[in-house]
C-alpha positions, 0 to 999 in steps of 0.5 A: 600512341604511348605504351602504358603497360595496362591490360585487361579483359571482360568478365560477367557484367564487368572488367578486369584491369591489370597493371604489373602485379596488381589487378582490379575487377569492377562489376556492375551489380544487379542493384546498379552499384559498382563493386571493385575488388583489387588484388595481386597476381605474380605471373609465372614469368616473374617467378621463374626466370627461364619462363621469361625468355623470348619465345618461351614467355608467350606460353606462360603468359597465356597460361597466366591470363587463363588462370587470372581470367578464371579467377576474376570470372568466378568473382564476377559470376558470384553476383549473379548466382541463383538463390543460394538457399536452394538445396545443393545437388548431389554432385555439389555435395560430393565435391564439397565433401571430397575437396572441402574449401578447395572445391572452387580451385578444383572446378577452375582447374577442370574447366581450364583443362577441358577448355584447352582440350576442346580448343585444340580439338576444334581449332587445331585437329578438326581443320586438319581432318576437314582439309584431309577430305580434299587430299585426293584432289589437291596434291600440293602440300603447301596448298593443303597447309594453306587450306587447313589454315583458311578452314581454321580461321573460318571455324573461328569466325563461325564460332564467334558468330554463333556464341555472339547470339547469346545475350550474356556474350553480347554484353561481354563483347560490349564490356570488351569494347569498353576495356579497349576504349579505356586503354586507347583513351589513356595511351592517346593522351586523353583524360580518362572520362566517359566522354573521351572514352566513348570517342576512343577506338574499340580496337587495340593492338594487344588484344587476345583476338589479335593473338589468336589470329596471329597464331592461326596465320603462323600455324599456316607457315609452320605446317607448310614447312613441317610435313608428315604423311601419316594422319596420326603424326600430323595430328600429333605435330599440331598438338606438339607445335602449339607451344612453339607457335604460341611463343612466336605469335606472342613475340609478334603481338608484343612487338606490335603492341609497343611499336608505332611503326608502319610495318607493325601497324600493317601486321596489326591491322588484320587482327584489329579487323577481327576484333570487330567480331569480339568487341561492340560499342559499350554504353556509358554504364559499361564505360563507368565500370571500365574507368573504375577498374582502371583507376583502382590500379593505374595512376592515369593522371601521373601517366599523362603528366609524364608522357603527355604533359600538354594534355595533363595540363 
């Protein structure tokens, strides 16, 4: 595998692929055509040098992915909105009157803030409270920290299993698989076409699912060392340490995604197993959408010529 620098994520009936500051969102419209929109996004780690420091950049890279993800998700959803001729609701009229043209940015901000708060509550605080039920039976703080981590992972698995029952989510997981398969196809030196993408792996080391699993594992190690007795202080510690844990986890994921060493392969393996929950084999139509997104921002032929000259020939 040869690192390409390209990454992406699934959106509604489509895929976003990013290469440097350029990104493309390809969507399969209801009429069957593929719509591709290209744009640029300068990350916070490029704008502020301090944000690019190791163990700091992970937090801001995650924030960048959320911002860009919401933006591209909104674009993809625009092709599947309800009839625009219908009468706007009172809330829509109020928001339009107050925020005007900035209403979309306002709604995106609210959704992101709400999503972060809910994620912290469900995946950081709830496992702590559930583990606290066993405190009278388990005296070891180390065992308690491990139990909390296991509960956190089980909640994550249950959450993914639950949402995967939704048809839209199942299709998004298929597009997620198409995204990974495209990147794997390129990084393993194969020409980018439907046949080669189809036979490529749907798991990839740099996936966000792997990042989340690494976060959960690193949190176990942190909370084994950092111990406080008061339950409110324990809750506060879980919230305060999120940026630190995310920063460490990002560096591990970044190193694993760029390395072919056996040690890093072992580190990546659990995360790639976990991707079995969030990636599904795509159909050829989805692969075509993924290829369209890649080709809009990435010269894969030049990449193969430079890194895999035999394959390119």
